[in-house]
N, C-alpha and C positions, 0 to 999 in steps of 0.2 A: 504493500499500500504505499503511495506517495501522498503526501500531506503538506499542504501549504501553511505555514505559522509564521507569516513575515510581520503581521501587525500584533501589537501588545496584547489586544484582547484575544485573538486567536491563540497566541503563546499560553496567555493565561488559561483559556478554555481547554487548550491540549493537556496542560500540566494539571489542571485541578478536576477535569472531568473526564476526559479519555483515558489518560495514562494508568489511573488506578484500576480501570476496566480491562487493561490488556494483560495478556499472559506473556508477553515478551517473544514469542515464537515467529509471528508472521508480520510484525510492523517494524519498520527501522525509521527514523526520524533522521533524513539527509541534509537538512538544510538547504541553503542556497547552492545550485548548481551551474556550471558552464551549461551553454545551449545544446552543446552534443551529447553531454549526459544527460541532460533533460529528456532530449529527443529520444535518446536510447531506452530510457525508463518509460515513457509515453508510448513508444513502439510496442514494446513489450508487455504493456497491460492489455486485460481482457475490456476493460471500458474506463471512462473518466467520469466519476460523479462530482457534479457541479451544484451543491446546494445553496443557491445564491440567498443570503440572509439580509440583502439590502437591495434597493434599486440598481443592480449591475449596469453600468453604463455601455459597456462593450463585451466583455468575457473573453480577453485574451487567452486563457487557459483553454478554452472551448476551441478555439481557432488553432491554437498549437497542437492538441491533441488529435484533431481531425486531420491537421498536415502529416501527422505520423500515422494516420490510418486507424486511429483508434475512436470507436464510437463514443458519444457523449451523452450521458443522462443527466439533464439539467431540469431543476425544478426550484420553487420557492418565489422569491420576491423579484419579478423580473429578470430572469437569469439572460444575461447578454443583450440587453437593449430594449427596444421597443416589444410590447405585448404583442402576440400574434393576433391577427383579426380574421 
């Protein structure tokens, strides 16, 4: 599992809510990666989950994932721009 935790609120949520529920076997927090490494990880994923918790204006992670051939499951508060009509 690849997890984005760049923002302080994301880091706190990861530390306080997610980590206590992990068994340590299947999840590794890798931090900021060079684009080539990120592309390798995204390309090897079965899917990218994109749970937008705010009105996401664009969704670069979704574009990067799809560029690597990995499908995206996006949901939540306007994931990736304008709502579908």
